[in-house]
Biopython code that builds the backbone (N, CA, C, O; Angstrom):
import numpy as np
from Bio.PDB.StructureBuilder import StructureBuilder

atoms = [
    (1, "UNK", "N", (165.182, 172.941, -40.228)),
    (1, "UNK", "CA", (163.820, 173.425, -40.388)),
    (1, "UNK", "C", (163.011, 172.534, -41.315)),
    (1, "UNK", "O", (161.854, 172.223, -41.032)),
    (2, "UNK", "N", (163.613, 172.127, -42.413)),
    (2, "UNK", "CA", (162.908, 171.271, -43.364)),
    (2, "UNK", "C", (162.561, 169.924, -42.743)),
    (2, "UNK", "O", (161.506, 169.354, -43.022)),
    (3, "UNK", "N", (163.463, 169.420, -41.895)),
    (3, "UNK", "CA", (163.205, 168.139, -41.237)),
    (3, "UNK", "C", (162.001, 168.226, -40.309)),
    (3, "UNK", "O", (161.228, 167.274, -40.205)),
    (4, "UNK", "N", (161.840, 169.337, -39.650)),
    (4, "UNK", "CA", (160.699, 169.520, -38.755)),
    (4, "UNK", "C", (159.401, 169.537, -39.551)),
    (4, "UNK", "O", (158.412, 168.927, -39.146)),
    (5, "UNK", "N", (159.403, 170.234, -40.680)),
    (5, "UNK", "CA", (158.210, 170.298, -41.522)),
    (5, "UNK", "C", (157.852, 168.909, -42.045)),
    (5, "UNK", "O", (156.682, 168.527, -42.052)),
    (6, "UNK", "N", (158.861, 168.154, -42.482)),
    (6, "UNK", "CA", (158.620, 166.799, -42.981)),
    (6, "UNK", "C", (158.082, 165.905, -41.871)),
    (6, "UNK", "O", (157.162, 165.121, -42.103)),
    (7, "UNK", "N", (158.639, 166.011, -40.676)),
    (7, "UNK", "CA", (158.163, 165.211, -39.548)),
    (7, "UNK", "C", (156.710, 165.548, -39.203)),
    (7, "UNK", "O", (155.912, 164.651, -38.929)),
    (8, "UNK", "N", (156.373, 166.822, -39.219)),
    (8, "UNK", "CA", (154.998, 167.228, -38.931)),
    (8, "UNK", "C", (154.048, 166.676, -39.986)),
    (8, "UNK", "O", (152.975, 166.171, -39.656)),
    (9, "UNK", "N", (154.434, 166.769, -41.240)),
    (9, "UNK", "CA", (153.593, 166.229, -42.313)),
    (9, "UNK", "C", (153.431, 164.714, -42.187)),
    (9, "UNK", "O", (152.338, 164.188, -42.399)),
    (10, "UNK", "N", (154.502, 164.017, -41.846)),
    (10, "UNK", "CA", (154.415, 162.569, -41.679)),
    (10, "UNK", "C", (153.521, 162.191, -40.501)),
    (10, "UNK", "O", (152.789, 161.203, -40.569)),
    (11, "UNK", "N", (153.577, 162.960, -39.439)),
    (11, "UNK", "CA", (152.706, 162.704, -38.296)),
    (11, "UNK", "C", (151.247, 162.929, -38.665)),
    (11, "UNK", "O", (150.379, 162.149, -38.275)),
    (12, "UNK", "N", (150.976, 163.988, -39.411)),
    (12, "UNK", "CA", (149.610, 164.272, -39.853)),
    (12, "UNK", "C", (149.089, 163.141, -40.737)),
    (12, "UNK", "O", (147.957, 162.691, -40.560)),
    (13, "UNK", "N", (149.901, 162.679, -41.682)),
    (13, "UNK", "CA", (149.501, 161.586, -42.567)),
    (13, "UNK", "C", (149.279, 160.303, -41.765)),
    (13, "UNK", "O", (148.326, 159.566, -42.020)),
    (14, "UNK", "N", (150.153, 160.037, -40.801)),
    (14, "UNK", "CA", (150.007, 158.839, -39.971)),
    (14, "UNK", "C", (148.715, 158.886, -39.162)),
    (14, "UNK", "O", (148.010, 157.881, -39.067)),
    (15, "UNK", "N", (148.400, 160.031, -38.585)),
    (15, "UNK", "CA", (147.154, 160.165, -37.827)),
    (15, "UNK", "C", (145.929, 159.989, -38.721)),
    (15, "UNK", "O", (144.948, 159.362, -38.321)),
    (16, "UNK", "N", (145.989, 160.537, -39.915)),
    (16, "UNK", "CA", (144.899, 160.391, -40.883)),
    (16, "UNK", "C", (144.683, 158.908, -41.212)),
    (16, "UNK", "O", (143.548, 158.434, -41.232)),
    (17, "UNK", "N", (145.769, 158.187, -41.468)),
    (17, "UNK", "CA", (145.656, 156.775, -41.815)),
    (17, "UNK", "C", (145.215, 155.924, -40.628)),
    (17, "UNK", "O", (144.476, 154.956, -40.803)),
    (18, "UNK", "N", (145.656, 156.271, -39.437)),
    (18, "UNK", "CA", (145.207, 155.540, -38.245)),
    (18, "UNK", "C", (143.710, 155.744, -38.033)),
    (18, "UNK", "O", (142.987, 154.791, -37.745)),
    (19, "UNK", "N", (143.248, 156.975, -38.173)),
    (19, "UNK", "CA", (141.802, 157.233, -38.083)),
    (19, "UNK", "C", (141.051, 156.449, -39.141)),
    (19, "UNK", "O", (139.997, 155.876, -38.865)),
    (20, "UNK", "N", (141.585, 156.422, -40.343)),
    (20, "UNK", "CA", (140.963, 155.672, -41.424)),
    (20, "UNK", "C", (140.890, 154.187, -41.129)),
    (20, "UNK", "O", (139.883, 153.545, -41.428)),
    (21, "UNK", "N", (141.935, 153.636, -40.553)),
    (21, "UNK", "CA", (141.955, 152.216, -40.226)),
    (21, "UNK", "C", (140.913, 151.894, -39.153)),
    (21, "UNK", "O", (140.179, 150.913, -39.271)),
    (22, "UNK", "N", (140.851, 152.710, -38.122)),
    (22, "UNK", "CA", (139.884, 152.468, -37.048)),
    (22, "UNK", "C", (138.446, 152.592, -37.544)),
    (22, "UNK", "O", (137.609, 151.737, -37.255)),
    (23, "UNK", "N", (138.169, 153.637, -38.274)),
    (23, "UNK", "CA", (136.812, 153.832, -38.781)),
    (23, "UNK", "C", (136.452, 152.753, -39.789)),
    (23, "UNK", "O", (135.296, 152.335, -39.856)),
    (24, "UNK", "N", (137.410, 152.301, -40.567)),
    (24, "UNK", "CA", (137.140, 151.255, -41.561)),
    (24, "UNK", "C", (136.704, 149.948, -40.907)),
    (24, "UNK", "O", (135.825, 149.262, -41.429)),
    (25, "UNK", "N", (137.299, 149.599, -39.783)),
    (25, "UNK", "CA", (136.894, 148.373, -39.095)),
    (25, "UNK", "C", (135.455, 148.464, -38.599)),
    (25, "UNK", "O", (134.693, 147.506, -38.731)),
    (26, "UNK", "N", (135.078, 149.609, -38.030)),
    (26, "UNK", "CA", (133.695, 149.785, -37.611)),
    (26, "UNK", "C", (132.763, 149.806, -38.816)),
    (26, "UNK", "O", (131.671, 149.238, -38.781)),
    (27, "UNK", "N", (133.203, 150.463, -39.874)),
    (27, "UNK", "CA", (132.390, 150.546, -41.081)),
    (27, "UNK", "C", (132.187, 149.172, -41.709)),
    (27, "UNK", "O", (131.089, 148.854, -42.166)),
    (28, "UNK", "N", (133.238, 148.357, -41.733)),
    (28, "UNK", "CA", (133.105, 147.009, -42.281)),
    (28, "UNK", "C", (132.133, 146.178, -41.459)),
    (28, "UNK", "O", (131.381, 145.374, -42.010)),
    (29, "UNK", "N", (132.144, 146.367, -40.155)),
    (29, "UNK", "CA", (131.285, 145.578, -39.282)),
    (29, "UNK", "C", (129.821, 146.004, -39.361)),
    (29, "UNK", "O", (128.929, 145.156, -39.342)),
    (30, "UNK", "N", (129.567, 147.303, -39.449)),
    (30, "UNK", "CA", (128.184, 147.775, -39.355)),
    (30, "UNK", "C", (127.702, 148.594, -40.548)),
    (30, "UNK", "O", (126.572, 148.408, -40.998)),
    (31, "UNK", "N", (128.527, 149.488, -41.065)),
    (31, "UNK", "CA", (128.045, 150.491, -42.000)),
    (31, "UNK", "C", (128.002, 150.102, -43.455)),
    (31, "UNK", "O", (127.238, 150.687, -44.223)),
    (32, "UNK", "N", (128.794, 149.137, -43.857)),
    (32, "UNK", "CA", (128.903, 148.812, -45.281)),
    (32, "UNK", "C", (127.562, 148.384, -45.866)),
    (32, "UNK", "O", (127.163, 148.869, -46.925)),
    (33, "UNK", "N", (126.876, 147.492, -45.193)),
    (33, "UNK", "CA", (125.593, 147.014, -45.729)),
    (33, "UNK", "C", (124.499, 148.067, -45.601)),
    (33, "UNK", "O", (123.491, 147.988, -46.304)),
    (34, "UNK", "N", (124.673, 149.053, -44.719)),
    (34, "UNK", "CA", (123.690, 150.131, -44.619)),
    (34, "UNK", "C", (123.787, 151.081, -45.804)),
    (34, "UNK", "O", (122.773, 151.579, -46.293)),
    (35, "UNK", "N", (125.004, 151.330, -46.263)),
    (35, "UNK", "CA", (125.195, 152.250, -47.387)),
    (35, "UNK", "C", (124.898, 151.568, -48.719)),
    (35, "UNK", "O", (124.266, 152.157, -49.595)),
    (36, "UNK", "N", (125.348, 150.344, -48.865)),
    (36, "UNK", "CA", (125.164, 149.617, -50.124)),
    (36, "UNK", "C", (124.618, 148.227, -49.813)),
    (36, "UNK", "O", (125.348, 147.350, -49.352)),
    (37, "UNK", "N", (123.332, 148.039, -50.071)),
    (37, "UNK", "CA", (122.699, 146.757, -49.758)),
    (37, "UNK", "C", (123.255, 145.613, -50.595)),
    (37, "UNK", "O", (123.112, 144.451, -50.216)),
    (38, "UNK", "N", (123.876, 145.915, -51.709)),
    (38, "UNK", "CA", (124.471, 144.887, -52.557)),
    (38, "UNK", "C", (125.664, 144.200, -51.915)),
    (38, "UNK", "O", (126.072, 143.125, -52.353)),
    (39, "UNK", "N", (126.224, 144.813, -50.881)),
    (39, "UNK", "CA", (127.378, 144.212, -50.209)),
    (39, "UNK", "C", (126.966, 143.275, -49.084)),
    (39, "UNK", "O", (127.819, 142.634, -48.470)),
    (40, "UNK", "N", (125.674, 143.187, -48.808)),
    (40, "UNK", "CA", (125.196, 142.299, -47.746)),
    (40, "UNK", "C", (125.538, 140.853, -48.086)),
    (40, "UNK", "O", (125.172, 140.348, -49.148)),
    (41, "UNK", "N", (126.233, 140.207, -47.185)),
    (41, "UNK", "CA", (126.590, 138.809, -47.381)),
    (41, "UNK", "C", (127.873, 138.582, -48.160)),
    (41, "UNK", "O", (128.195, 137.442, -48.492)),
    (42, "UNK", "N", (128.612, 139.641, -48.458)),
    (42, "UNK", "CA", (129.873, 139.455, -49.180)),
    (42, "UNK", "C", (130.909, 138.832, -48.257)),
    (42, "UNK", "O", (130.827, 138.948, -47.034)),
    (43, "UNK", "N", (131.865, 138.182, -48.856)),
    (43, "UNK", "CA", (132.874, 137.465, -48.090)),
    (43, "UNK", "C", (134.027, 138.337, -47.634)),
    (43, "UNK", "O", (134.093, 139.535, -47.911)),
    (44, "UNK", "N", (134.924, 137.690, -46.929)),
    (44, "UNK", "CA", (136.087, 138.384, -46.376)),
    (44, "UNK", "C", (137.023, 138.874, -47.483)),
    (44, "UNK", "O", (137.688, 139.896, -47.318)),
    (45, "UNK", "N", (137.081, 138.165, -48.593)),
    (45, "UNK", "CA", (137.947, 138.577, -49.703)),
    (45, "UNK", "C", (137.565, 139.937, -50.249)),
    (45, "UNK", "O", (138.428, 140.781, -50.489)),
    (46, "UNK", "N", (136.277, 140.151, -50.446)),
    (46, "UNK", "CA", (135.794, 141.442, -50.936)),
    (46, "UNK", "C", (136.126, 142.550, -49.947)),
    (46, "UNK", "O", (136.543, 143.639, -50.340)),
    (47, "UNK", "N", (135.942, 142.269, -48.675)),
    (47, "UNK", "CA", (136.187, 143.278, -47.652)),
    (47, "UNK", "C", (137.674, 143.626, -47.554)),
    (47, "UNK", "O", (138.028, 144.777, -47.300)),
    (48, "UNK", "N", (138.531, 142.646, -47.753)),
    (48, "UNK", "CA", (139.973, 142.911, -47.755)),
    (48, "UNK", "C", (140.361, 143.755, -48.969)),
    (48, "UNK", "O", (141.217, 144.635, -48.874)),
    (49, "UNK", "N", (139.734, 143.485, -50.093)),
    (49, "UNK", "CA", (140.049, 144.242, -51.307)),
    (49, "UNK", "C", (139.667, 145.712, -51.170)),
    (49, "UNK", "O", (140.403, 146.582, -51.636)),
    (50, "UNK", "N", (138.540, 146.004, -50.544)),
    (50, "UNK", "CA", (138.103, 147.401, -50.447)),
    (50, "UNK", "C", (138.694, 148.133, -49.251)),
    (50, "UNK", "O", (138.544, 149.351, -49.148)),
    (51, "UNK", "N", (139.355, 147.430, -48.352)),
    (51, "UNK", "CA", (139.904, 148.056, -47.152)),
    (51, "UNK", "C", (140.872, 149.211, -47.439)),
    (51, "UNK", "O", (140.733, 150.259, -46.808)),
    (52, "UNK", "N", (141.841, 149.086, -48.350)),
    (52, "UNK", "CA", (142.742, 150.236, -48.593)),
    (52, "UNK", "C", (142.005, 151.492, -49.063)),
    (52, "UNK", "O", (142.340, 152.602, -48.648)),
    (53, "UNK", "N", (141.022, 151.320, -49.911)),
    (53, "UNK", "CA", (140.246, 152.473, -50.363)),
    (53, "UNK", "C", (139.440, 153.090, -49.243)),
    (53, "UNK", "O", (139.276, 154.308, -49.183)),
    (54, "UNK", "N", (138.936, 152.249, -48.355)),
    (54, "UNK", "CA", (138.173, 152.754, -47.223)),
    (54, "UNK", "C", (139.069, 153.534, -46.265)),
    (54, "UNK", "O", (138.643, 154.533, -45.685)),
    (55, "UNK", "N", (140.301, 153.080, -46.103)),
    (55, "UNK", "CA", (141.232, 153.781, -45.214)),
    (55, "UNK", "C", (141.543, 155.169, -45.759)),
    (55, "UNK", "O", (141.636, 156.132, -44.998)),
    (56, "UNK", "N", (141.704, 155.271, -47.064)),
    (56, "UNK", "CA", (142.047, 156.558, -47.670)),
    (56, "UNK", "C", (140.837, 157.490, -47.720)),
    (56, "UNK", "O", (140.966, 158.683, -47.446)),
    (57, "UNK", "N", (139.674, 156.962, -48.064)),
    (57, "UNK", "CA", (138.487, 157.797, -48.257)),
    (57, "UNK", "C", (137.539, 157.757, -47.068)),
    (57, "UNK", "O", (136.329, 157.907, -47.239)),
    (58, "UNK", "N", (138.072, 157.557, -45.860)),
    (58, "UNK", "CA", (137.221, 157.431, -44.685)),
    (58, "UNK", "C", (136.356, 158.654, -44.401)),
    (58, "UNK", "O", (135.242, 158.474, -43.907)),
    (59, "UNK", "N", (136.788, 159.894, -44.679)),
    (59, "UNK", "CA", (135.879, 161.019, -44.402)),
    (59, "UNK", "C", (134.617, 160.979, -45.274)),
    (59, "UNK", "O", (133.524, 161.306, -44.812)),
    (60, "UNK", "N", (134.779, 160.579, -46.524)),
    (60, "UNK", "CA", (133.632, 160.500, -47.437)),
    (60, "UNK", "C", (132.679, 159.404, -46.974)),
    (60, "UNK", "O", (131.465, 159.608, -46.939)),
    (61, "UNK", "N", (133.223, 158.246, -46.620)),
    (61, "UNK", "CA", (132.386, 157.134, -46.175)),
    (61, "UNK", "C", (131.694, 157.440, -44.851)),
    (61, "UNK", "O", (130.531, 157.087, -44.657)),
    (62, "UNK", "N", (132.404, 158.093, -43.949)),
    (62, "UNK", "CA", (131.802, 158.451, -42.668)),
    (62, "UNK", "C", (130.651, 159.428, -42.864)),
    (62, "UNK", "O", (129.609, 159.294, -42.222)),
    (63, "UNK", "N", (130.828, 160.399, -43.735)),
    (63, "UNK", "CA", (129.762, 161.358, -44.021)),
    (63, "UNK", "C", (128.547, 160.654, -44.623)),
    (63, "UNK", "O", (127.411, 160.919, -44.228)),
    (64, "UNK", "N", (128.786, 159.770, -45.566)),
    (64, "UNK", "CA", (127.698, 159.029, -46.208)),
    (64, "UNK", "C", (126.974, 158.144, -45.185)),
    (64, "UNK", "O", (125.745, 158.072, -45.171)),
    (65, "UNK", "N", (127.752, 157.478, -44.337)),
    (65, "UNK", "CA", (127.177, 156.601, -43.328)),
    (65, "UNK", "C", (126.297, 157.397, -42.358)),
    (65, "UNK", "O", (125.197, 156.960, -42.018)),
    (66, "UNK", "N", (126.772, 158.548, -41.920)),
    (66, "UNK", "CA", (125.986, 159.380, -41.014)),
    (66, "UNK", "C", (124.718, 159.898, -41.676)),
    (66, "UNK", "O", (123.675, 159.987, -41.030)),
    (67, "UNK", "N", (124.797, 160.240, -42.959)),
    (67, "UNK", "CA", (123.597, 160.684, -43.683)),
    (67, "UNK", "C", (122.574, 159.571, -43.779)),
    (67, "UNK", "O", (121.380, 159.812, -43.598)),
    (68, "UNK", "N", (123.016, 158.363, -44.059)),
    (68, "UNK", "CA", (122.100, 157.221, -44.160)),
    (68, "UNK", "C", (121.465, 156.930, -42.811)),
    (68, "UNK", "O", (120.276, 156.622, -42.732)),
    (69, "UNK", "N", (122.252, 157.027, -41.756)),
    (69, "UNK", "CA", (121.717, 156.778, -40.401)),
    (69, "UNK", "C", (120.691, 157.839, -40.022)),
    (69, "UNK", "O", (119.654, 157.521, -39.440)),
    (70, "UNK", "N", (120.976, 159.104, -40.350)),
    (70, "UNK", "CA", (120.017, 160.179, -40.046)),
    (70, "UNK", "C", (118.729, 159.986, -40.830)),
    (70, "UNK", "O", (117.633, 160.173, -40.302)),
    (71, "UNK", "N", (118.873, 159.610, -42.091)),
    (71, "UNK", "CA", (117.690, 159.419, -42.922)),
    (71, "UNK", "C", (116.856, 158.239, -42.415)),
    (71, "UNK", "O", (115.628, 158.313, -42.411)),
    (72, "UNK", "N", (117.502, 157.160, -41.990)),
    (72, "UNK", "CA", (116.741, 156.021, -41.483)),
    (72, "UNK", "C", (116.083, 156.339, -40.152)),
    (72, "UNK", "O", (115.025, 155.786, -39.852)),
    (73, "UNK", "N", (116.676, 157.216, -39.340)),
    (73, "UNK", "CA", (116.042, 157.624, -38.091)),
    (73, "UNK", "C", (114.803, 158.481, -38.343)),
    (73, "UNK", "O", (113.819, 158.378, -37.612)),
    (74, "UNK", "N", (114.846, 159.322, -39.370)),
    (74, "UNK", "CA", (113.703, 160.169, -39.683)),
    (74, "UNK", "C", (112.571, 159.360, -40.312)),
    (74, "UNK", "O", (111.404, 159.729, -40.181)),
    (75, "UNK", "N", (112.897, 158.277, -40.983)),
    (75, "UNK", "CA", (111.868, 157.459, -41.634)),
    (75, "UNK", "C", (111.080, 156.632, -40.629)),
    (75, "UNK", "O", (109.949, 156.229, -40.901)),
    (76, "UNK", "N", (111.675, 156.380, -39.472)),
    (76, "UNK", "CA", (111.005, 155.525, -38.476)),
    (76, "UNK", "C", (110.011, 156.283, -37.674)),
    (76, "UNK", "O", (109.362, 155.714, -36.797)),
]
sb = StructureBuilder()
sb.init_structure("model")
sb.init_model(0)
sb.init_chain("A")
sb.init_seg("    ")
for serial, (resi, resn, name, xyz) in enumerate(atoms, 1):
    if name == "N":
        sb.init_residue(resn, " ", resi, " ")
    sb.init_atom(name, np.array(xyz, "f"), 0.0, 1.0, " ", f" {name:<3s}", serial, name[0])
structure = sb.get_structure()
């Protein structure tokens, strides 16, 4: 029984991290400079350094990115 619970938890964590990895790649390509204009023009080294944090905190970044996109749509 304990093994089943551990396997389920590991699958949940793996899915969370996979979602984070996928969203992070899209965020690095498009969303990073929309949320923080100071990151515009930063190099690959900076993006590699922040990638682990983006993978872990992807729900927060996705929410922020969507808020910025909604706000920019209303301003136009």
